[in-house]
N, C-alpha and C positions, 0 to 999 in steps of 0.2 A: 681195086682193092691193092691197097700198099702192102708190101712185103719187106720188113727190115731183116737184112742179113749181116750180122756182125762177122767179119773175118778176122778178128784180132784174135791173136793166141790167148788160150786160157790164162797165160802165165800176166800177161799184161792188165787182164781184165780183174783177176784178183790183186795185182798193186793196185790198181786206181782206188779198188773199194777198199783197200787197207788205208790209202791215203783220205779217202772222205771220213772214215771213220774216226782217223786220226786228227782231220779237222773240225768235227763233232767235240770230239774230248777235250781238244784245245779252246774250243770256244767256249766251253761249260767251265774249264778251269778258271778263263779268263772271268769270267761272270762271277766265279766263287771269289777269284781273289782281288776283284773288285769291290764285294760284298765285305769280305774281311778288312779291306783297306779302309771303308765307310765308316765300320764299327768303332775299330782302332781310334780313327780317328777322332770320332764323336766322344770315343771315351775319355782320350787326351785333353779334349778341351773340356769334358766336363771336371776332369781332376785340374787342368788350370783354375778354372771356375772357382773350384772350391778351396786351392791353395792363396786365392786372392781374396775371396771370404775370410778362410782362415787370418791371413795377414791383417785384413782391415779391422776383423774383433780383436785381436791381439792388441793394436794399435791403439784401438777404445778401451779395451782392458787398461792397458798403462795409462792410458789419461784420466780413466776413471781413479785408479788408484793415488795418481797424483792427485786429484781432488779431494779422496777421501784422507790423504796425508794433512791437507790443508785444515781440514774439518776435525783432526783428531784431538787437539786443544780442545774445542767445543764440546767434545766428548768426555773427555777427562773431568772438564767443568760441569757437565750435567751430572756424571757419575757423582761429584763429590755435592751436589747442589741435593741430590736424591738423598743420598748418605745424611746429610745433614738437618734434611726434611723430616727422615723415619725418626732420627735421635730427639728432635722436638716435639713429635707426636709421641713419641713416647714417654717424653718428659712431661708434657702437657696434655696429653691426652687430646682426641677429636670429639669434638662438640656434635652433639646429637643432629638425626638429618630433620630438620625442622619442617622442612619442605613435604617430606613425603607423610612426617607425622600429621601434619596441619592436614593434608590433602586425605589419609584415612579418617580423620576425626570428622571431616567435613561428608564425605560420602557416607558416612556409618551413622549420622543423625538421623532420630526416627521424626518423624512430620509432628508427633504431639510432643517435643521435647524442644525448649527454647533456651539458650545460652544468656548470660547477663554477666561473665566475668571471665577471662581466661588469662591466667598469668602460667609464664615458665622462667625458669631460672637454672643453669648450668655453671656450676665452676671448675675451671683446669688450672692446675698447678698451684700455686700460692697457698691458699690454706685447704684446699682440696687434696694437693700435692704433699703435704706436710707428713712425714713418716709417724707410722701409728705406735702402739706400744712396744711391739714385735720389733720395731726398726723399719718397718717396708713400710715404700710409698701408699698412702692411702688412695682409694679408688674414686675417683672425678666423682663429685655430686651433683646430681638433678634432679628436680621435681615439676612437676606440672600439676596446677589445681584449675578445676573448671567448674564454675558455680553456674546455676540456672534453675530453670521452672520445668515442671513437667505436670501431665494432665493426670498421670497416676505412676505409682511406683512400679508397674510393670513394665512400661515403657525405658524409664532409666534402666532395669534388671535386662530388657533386650538389649540394651546398647552397649551396656558394661560388656556382654557376651561378644559384642562387634569389637569393643576397644581392645581386649584383648588377643584380637588376631593382627594388631596393627605393630609391625616391628618398630622395636625403639621404645617400646611403653613395657613396663614392667611393675609388678606389685601394686596392681589397682585395686583403690578403697574408695568407698561410697557412703557416704552418710547423708541422712535426712537432717533439714532443717527445719525447727517449728517456724510455721508464720504467724506473725504479727496479726495477721486478722485471719480468726479462725474460720470466718466463712467464707475465704478464700477457695475456688477450686483448684488452685494449684499446687503442688509438691513442690519445696525447695530442697536443692541438693546440692552436696559438694563432692567432687570428683578428684582423688590425689592419684597419681602415679608416677614412679621412677622413672627418670629419662637416662636411658642407653646411650651409649657412645656410638658415633657413628662411625660410617667406614669413609673416609672422605679419599678420593682421587689420588695419585701420586703426581708429582710433577711432568713425570716424563711422559704419563697417558695424556697431557694437554695437547702435545704432537707426536705424529708417530717416528719413534727413533730418536725423538727429543733434538733434530735439527730441523732448519726451515726448508 
């Protein structure tokens, strides 16, 4: 059995214990210092990258501003064109949207109604825009005339109800025409309606921003 006997004085033992504690504290401090230095280096690198990105964005912004300055005359020309287009449409009026009107008429035709004639006329400017008795410009005039045959009056009446829902048509009137052959099973009719002005898109809507 080994027995260890320390013959050193207590003062020396206490001094050695203090040195061991100091070494442990110094090692912990070095670890914390290394961690803080690493965090600082990472933050510094992030700041440098952010500054480089900001400088790149500023350079791109300056280049974009130069490009926009080159397009500014075209923007002014586009604005002037839109203004003149608005003045022209105010003076001449906008034609009806025939595409939507014809589409609505075609979708609403009952199966027991047949068309034999279709006429549409719309006047803008000229005689239609001449001042009236009060000195104000007269509204554009337009009229649509539809003629056809139907199996009965009820079919035409149902169709008239649907025609009233079509944008661009107003003041819809209908009359029945006497048949030359009284024995004919069909009823001839004539429908007249007033054409309203359409809403055409402006030139600036052709391309976003009015620039290529």
